[in-house]
N, C-alpha and C positions, 0 to 999 in steps of 0.2 A: 521419460524426459531425455532428450538428446544429450550426449556427453559434451561438455565444453572442451574446446581445444586445449585450454590450459591444463585440463585434467589428464592430458597425455603425459604430463610430468607428475609421476606418482611413485609410490614405494617400489612397485615392480620394475618400473623404468629405471630407477636409480640402482636397483640391485643388479639388473642386467648390465647397466653402464659400468658399475663398479667392478664387476667380474671381468669384463673385457679390458678395462683400464689397468687393473691389477696385472694382467698378463703382459700388457704392452709396456709396463713400467718395470718389469722383472729384471731387465738387464741394466737398469740404472741404480748402481749400488748406493748412491746417496739418497735415493727416493724409496723409503720404506713405506709402502702403501698400507694404510690402516683402514680397512673396509668399514669397520664400525664407526670410526670417527667421520669418515666420508659420508655415510648415511645419516649420521646425527646432524652434521652441518647442512646437508641438503634439505632434510626434513625438519627445518628449524621451527621455532615456536610460531613465527608469523607466516609460515609457508602457505597455509590455506588462504590467506588474504592476498597473496601475490597473484597478479593477473598474468596473462600469457607472456608478454614481453619481459615482465619483471622476472618471471620464472626462468626464461631463457638466460637473462643476464646473471641471475643468481646461480644458475648451473655453471656458467663460465667462471664466475668469481670463485666458487667452491673448488671446481676442478683445477683452477690455476694454482691453488694452494698445494696441490699434489703433483704438479708438473715440474720438470726440470727448470731451474731458474734461467738457464741459457735458452733464449727463444728458439734458436736453430734446433736444439735438441727436443724442445717441446713440440716444435712443428713436425719433427719426425715421428714423435709419439702419436700425433693426430693422424698421420698417414697410416701408421700401424693399427690404430684404433679402427679406422674405416675398413682396412683389410680384414681385421678380426670380426667386425660386425657383418661384413659381406659374407664371409665364410660360414657364419652361423645362420645365414638365411635371412637376415634383415635386409630389406630390398632398397633399391634406389628410390629416392623421392620421399623417404620417410620424414614427415613434417617435423616430428619432434627432434630430429637431429639437425635442424637449422641453427641450433646454437653453435655448431662447429665452425661454419664460416664467420660467425660473429666473434668467435675467439680470435680469429686472425685480425678482424677489424679492431678489436679492443687491445690486443697485446702485440700485434705484428705490424701495426701501421708504420712504425719507424724501421721496419726490416723488409724493405720492398721486394728484393729478389727472392728471398726465402718464402715470403707470404704468397707471391705470385705463383711460385712452384707448387706450393701446397694447395692453394685455391684451385688450381687446375685439376688436382686430384679430388678435392672435396666436392666440387660441383658435379662430379660424375655420380656422387652418392646423394647429395642433398643440395638444394638450390642456393646459389651464392650471390644472386643479383643485388640483394640489399647490402651485403657486406663489402662488395667491390666498389661501391660509390664513394666512400671516403678516400679510397685510393685514387680514384679518378680526380677528385677535387684536390688532393694533395700533390699528385704527381703529374697531372695534366696530360700533355702529349705523350709522355713516356708510357703512361698507363694505357692511353688510347692505342698507341702502336702495338702494345701487347694484345689488346682486344682485337685488333685487325688480324693479328696472327692467329688468335683463337678462333676467329671466324672461318679459318681454313683447317681446323682441327678434325681428326678422324672421329672423335666422340661427339655425338649430337648435343649432349648437355653442355659441353664446353663451347660449342658453336652457339648454343642458345644463350649462354652467359654473355657472350660478346654483344648480342642484340639486346637482350633483356636488361643487362646491367647498364647499358648506354642510353636507355630510354630517358628522354628529358623530363618526363612527368610520371615516372613509375609510381603507382599508387602505394601509399603507406611508406614511402621512402623519401630520402632527401632529394629535393629537386636539383637537377643539374642546370643551374642558371645560365652558364655559358652556352650550353647547347640549346637551351630554350631561345636564347637570343640569335645564335648563329649555329645551326645544326650541320653545316657542310662537312665538318670533320668526321661525323659519324656515318656519313653516307657510304663510304667504301665498305663498311660492314654490311650495310643493307643491300648494296649491289652484289656482294659476295653471296648473301644468304637468301635473296629473293626467290631463288629456285632450289632451295635446299631440299633434299629427299625426305626430310623428316617433317611431319605436320606441325609438331610442337615448336620447331624453329621457325617455320614459315609464319605461324601464328604470332610469334614474338616480333617478327619483322613487321607484320601488319599493325600490331599494337604500337611499335616504335613510330611508324609512319603516322598513325593517328595522333600520337603525342605531338609530333612535329607540326601536323596540320593545324593545331590549336594556336600556334604562335607564328608559323611560317607557311601558310597555305600554298603559296606559289611553289615552294620547294617540293611539296607533295604532288601538285598538279604536274610539274615537270617530270617528276619520277614516274608517275602513272603513264604519261605520254610515252616515255621511253620503252615501257614493257607491255603495255596493254595490247591484247590481241595475239601475243606470242603463243599462248596456250590457255586452256581452261583453268589450269592450275595457277598460272600467273594471274589471270583475271580474278579468281576467287581471292587470292591474297591481296591484290591491289584494291579490290572493292571493300574488303574488310578494313584495310588501312585508310580508305577514303570515307568511312562511315560518318564521321563528324561533318565533313564538308557536304556530303549528300543530305544529311539531316538539316544542315544550314541552307540547303538549296543553292549551293554555289553553282552559278550558271555554267561555268566551264566544266566542272566535274560532272554535273548532270548530263551535259552534252557528250562528254567522253564516254560515258556508260550507256548512252543511247536513249535517255529518258526524254520524252517529248509529250507535253500535255496540251499543245495547241489543238483546238478543236474538240477538247474534252469538256463536257458540261456536267456540273454537279446539280442533280435535281432530286426533289423529294426527300431532302434531308430532314429527319424528324427524330425526336427523342420519344421513345415509346412509353417509357416509365418516367413521367414527370415528377413522381414522388417515389423514393427508394428508402426502404428500411435498412438499418444496420444489419449486416449479415446476408443481404440479398444482392441482386444485380441491377445495375442501370443498363438499359437496353436502348439501342438506337439503330437506325437504318438509313441508307441513302442509295441513290442510283447514279451511275455514271453513264453518259452517253457520248459515244465517239461520232461526232457530226462530220468528220472528215472522210475522205475517200482512201485513207491509208491506215494501216495498223499502227498503233502507238504503244510504246513501252512506258508503263507507269509504276510509280512507287507510292503505295497508299499507307498513310499513318493517321492516327487520331491523337488529338491533344486532350488531355483530361486536366481541367483546372480544379484542383483540390482546395477546399476552404481550409485556411490555416487558423491557428488559435487567435491571431491578431485581426482576423476578419478579412485578410487579403487572400487572393487566389494564387496558387502556385501550380505552374504548368508542368506536366510530365508527358512526354511523347511515347506512344506505343505503336509498334509496327503492325499493320494489318497484312499486307502481302505486296508482292511484285508480280506483275502480269502483263501480258500483251492483250490489248483490246482491239479487236478486228475493226476494219472499217464499218461504220454504221451500226456497230454492236452496242447493245444496252446491257450493262452489268450491275446487278443488284448486290448489296452487301448488308448483312445484319450482324451486329456485334453486341457483346455485353461485357460490362466492367464489374468485377466483383467488389463488394464492400464487406467481405468476410474479414475476420481478424487476421492480421499478419503482424510479424515482429518488427517491421521496418517503417510503419507509418501509423500516425494517430488520425483517426477520422473525426470530423467535427460536423455536427448537425447544421444545416443551412444550405444556402445556394451554391451549387457547383455548376460547372459548364463542360461541354464537350464540343470539340471542333473537328473538322475533317481536313487533312493535309494531303494534297496531291502534288507529287514531285516537288515537295518543299513549300508549296504555296498553301497558306492557311485560309480557309474559308470561315465566314462568320460562325461564332459559337452559339450553341443552344443551351438554355438553362434547364436544370433539374434540381430537385430539392432532396437532401438526405435528411431522413426523419429519425428522431430519437436523440437521447443524450449522448454526449461524446464518450467514446470508449477508447481506452489506451490499448494499443495493439502490441 
C-alpha cells in the first residue's frame, strides 16, 4: 500500500528535525533545547489521527515553543535550520518541510520585512506559494511590488514564487479575490517570466494565465496575441496557459492557434460496446473526413457522461489528439475508456454517454450501459 503523505511526518522525521534544530538553537542562551520533550510533544497521544495539514500546523506549534520569543531571532533560526538541512544532504523541494513557510504565515504575518527576507531564503528550499498569500491579502501592493522584484531574482524558485504565489485561483489555497476581479497588477510578473530559462517557472506562468482566463478571458487573449509566434517555447507556454479557453472553444483563441474545422465532417461514429461490465472498457470509433481543398489543424476530444448516484449525468472531457488533416484526407479513430477501479471516482450501473468534440464543438452523444452493481473506487 502506498505511503500517505501525512506519514512523512513520523518519528524518524522529528528526530532529524530535532537534531538540526538543537544545533541551530545552541547560541541562544535562553533556549535550552530538550530533545526528549520535543519528541514527546510532537508524537502526542492523538498524533496518528492528525491529517497532513493538521500535522504541518502541529509541527509549527510545537517547534514555536522551542524558538526564541523574539520573531526576528526565530526567523534567523529558520534560515540556519535550512542551511543545516541542506549541508546534511536534504534536498530542495522536500515536501515535508513545507511547514517552514507556514511558520512565517502563522507567526510572522505582522513582521513584514523580516518575513519577506526569510521567505526568499525558505522558498529556495521548499515551496512557499501557499504561505505568501496571506501577506498579499494583508499588505496588497507593497507585497506585490516585492513579488515583481522576485520575478527578476537569480534563483529560479524565488522567480517561481512570484508567479505561483500570485495565481488568482491557486488550488488548495486562499483565492486572491482582488486579482480574480482585476488581474492587471500581476501581469508585470508574467511578462517578466514568460520566457524564463527554467521550465518550472514557465509552467507556473502558464498556470497563472489559465487561472486568469477563467474570470478574465480577454486579458489572456491579449497576452497571447502579444507573444504568440515569437518562438516554439513561447507558443508551448501560451498554449498551456490557454488550455481552458481552448477547451471552451473560445473562437478567438482557437483562431490564434490555427484550429479550423470548416469542411471537416464527422462520420461513422459508433459505440462498439453498447454494454460494459465493471472493470472492462467502453469502446467507440469514428471517422473524420476533410472535404475541403486545404489542410486543417484540429483538436480532438471526447466527452464521457458518467452516471451519478442521483441519476444525473456528469460530463468529463478527455483529450484524444491534435493533428493536421490533409485536404480530402479520411482519418479513423478508435478509443476505449476504462471502467477499472480507481481512487477518484465511483461508478454506477446504468446508462452512460460518450460524445466527440472537434475544435470545441460537441457532436451528439451515443449511449452505452454499464452493467453490474455500483462499486466504490
